[in-house]
C-alpha positions as CSV (number, residue, x, y, z in Angstrom):
1,M,18.8,-2.8,-7.7
2,H,19.3,-6.3,-8.9
3,P,23.0,-8.5,-8.8
4,L,24.6,-8.1,-11.9
5,P,23.7,-11.4,-13.8
6,H,27.5,-12.6,-14.4
7,E,28.0,-11.9,-10.3
8,A,24.9,-14.2,-9.8
9,W,26.0,-16.8,-12.4
10,S,29.6,-17.2,-11.4
11,R,28.7,-17.1,-7.5
12,H,26.1,-19.7,-7.5
13,F,29.1,-22.2,-9.4
14,Q,31.2,-21.4,-6.7
15,D,28.9,-21.8,-3.6
16,C,25.7,-24.1,-4.6
17,A,26.4,-27.7,-3.0
18,T,22.5,-28.4,-3.7
19,C,22.9,-28.0,-7.3
20,F,26.5,-29.7,-7.8
21,P,27.1,-31.9,-4.8
22,D,29.0,-33.9,-6.7
23,G,30.6,-31.0,-8.8
24,P,29.5,-29.5,-12.1
25,G,27.4,-32.0,-14.2
26,E,25.5,-31.8,-17.7
27,L,22.2,-32.1,-16.4
28,P,22.3,-29.9,-13.2
29,L,24.4,-27.4,-15.3
30,L,20.9,-27.5,-17.8
31,R,18.9,-27.3,-15.1
32,E,21.0,-24.1,-13.6
33,A,21.0,-22.5,-17.1
34,V,17.0,-22.6,-16.6
35,R,16.7,-21.1,-13.1
36,T,19.4,-18.3,-14.2
37,L,17.2,-17.4,-17.4
38,L,14.0,-17.5,-15.3
39,E,15.6,-15.4,-12.9
40,H,16.8,-12.7,-15.1
41,G,14.1,-12.9,-17.5
42,C,11.9,-10.0,-15.8
43,Y,15.1,-8.1,-16.1
44,M,15.1,-8.5,-19.6
45,A,11.4,-8.2,-19.9
46,G,12.1,-4.8,-18.2
47,D,14.8,-3.9,-20.8
48,D,11.7,-4.2,-23.4
49,I,13.1,-7.1,-25.0
50,P,9.7,-9.4,-26.3
51,L,9.4,-12.9,-24.7
52,D,9.8,-14.8,-27.7
53,Q,13.4,-13.3,-28.0
54,I,14.2,-14.1,-24.0
55,L,12.8,-17.5,-24.9
56,T,14.6,-18.3,-27.9
57,G,17.8,-16.3,-27.0
58,G,18.7,-17.7,-23.9
59,G,21.9,-19.7,-25.3
60,Q,23.6,-16.3,-26.3
61,Y,22.1,-14.7,-22.9
62,L,24.0,-17.0,-21.1
63,R,27.1,-17.5,-22.7
64,G,27.6,-13.2,-22.3
65,L,26.7,-13.9,-18.5
66,A,29.9,-16.0,-18.5
67,G,32.5,-14.1,-21.0
68,P,34.2,-11.0,-20.6
69,P,34.1,-8.3,-19.6
70,G,31.9,-9.4,-16.6
71,G,32.6,-13.1,-16.5
72,A,35.6,-15.3,-17.7
73,D,35.8,-17.5,-20.7
74,S,36.3,-20.5,-18.4
75,D,33.0,-19.8,-16.6
76,D,30.8,-23.0,-16.9
77,V,27.8,-22.5,-19.1
78,P,26.2,-25.2,-21.2
79,N,27.4,-26.8,-24.2
80,P,26.0,-24.5,-27.0
81,H,24.9,-27.9,-28.8
82,P,21.5,-26.8,-30.4
83,A,20.0,-30.0,-28.8
84,Q,21.1,-28.6,-24.7
85,W,19.9,-25.1,-25.9
86,S,16.6,-26.6,-27.2
87,W,16.1,-28.4,-24.0
88,V,16.7,-25.2,-22.0
89,E,14.1,-23.4,-24.2
90,A,11.8,-25.8,-23.8
91,E,12.1,-26.2,-20.3
92,V,12.0,-22.4,-19.7
93,R,8.7,-22.2,-21.9
94,L,7.0,-25.0,-19.5
95,A,8.0,-23.5,-16.5
96,L,6.4,-20.3,-17.4
97,A,3.2,-21.9,-18.6
98,R,3.0,-23.9,-15.5
99,A,3.6,-20.4,-13.4
100,T,0.2,-19.2,-15.1
101,G,-1.3,-22.4,-13.7
102,L,-1.5,-24.7,-16.7
103,D,-1.1,-27.8,-15.7
104,A,1.7,-29.2,-18.0
105,H,2.9,-32.5,-17.6
106,G,5.8,-32.0,-20.4
107,T,7.7,-29.7,-22.6
108,L,5.4,-30.9,-25.6
109,D,1.9,-30.2,-24.2
110,P,0.3,-28.8,-27.2
111,R,-1.1,-26.2,-25.1
112,I,2.0,-24.1,-24.0
113,P,2.4,-22.1,-27.2
114,A,-1.2,-20.7,-27.0
115,V,-0.2,-19.7,-23.3
116,L,3.1,-17.8,-24.4
117,G,1.5,-16.5,-27.3
118,A,-1.0,-14.6,-24.6
119,L,1.8,-13.8,-22.2
120,A,3.6,-12.2,-24.9
121,Q,0.5,-9.4,-24.8
122,R,0.9,-8.8,-21.2
123,P,2.8,-5.5,-19.9
124,W,6.5,-6.1,-18.6
125,D,5.6,-5.8,-15.1
126,E,3.0,-8.8,-15.0
127,L,5.8,-10.8,-16.9
128,E,8.2,-10.0,-14.2
129,D,6.0,-11.7,-11.5
130,L,5.3,-14.5,-13.6
131,F,9.2,-15.1,-14.4
132,D,9.6,-14.8,-10.2
133,R,6.9,-17.4,-9.9
134,A,8.4,-19.5,-12.7
135,M,11.7,-19.5,-11.4
136,D,10.6,-20.2,-7.6
137,Q,8.4,-23.3,-8.9
138,F,11.5,-24.7,-11.2
139,A,13.9,-24.3,-8.3
140,H,11.5,-26.0,-6.1
141,H,10.7,-28.8,-8.2
142,H,14.6,-29.4,-8.8
143,G,15.7,-28.8,-5.5
144,L,18.1,-26.1,-6.8
145,S,18.9,-22.8,-4.1
146,T,17.4,-19.4,-4.9
147,S,19.5,-17.9,-2.2
148,S,21.3,-15.9,-5.1
149,R,18.3,-13.8,-5.8
């Protein structure tokens, strides 16, 4: 049984000196948003939420983790500004593409849409493993903690 998403989100903000050595900031917060979406992507896939909805619904999902009934309206989530969510979505897409073995050097790599299109056809249990690998790779690359898993 996995921890409730809001608990993982809130606990990480309280305890993570790796992500926030000098307190929360905009870029670390966005990176943590990417990590959280990757961490919980396997559960969303298991709930039969299509991959494209997982990727584009990240902002709504993270705001839901912070708000009642599980969280508090004051829990720190990224600004809902479209540019920030576009960045989070692009980074999640890049992380998933890299987890498949694609040597993508940036979010604008033209091969990423084709890779994600092929992934969308896979069964959810394969996506669960892929999200796990992507989250671990992303966390390692950015020095984020994976201990809340």
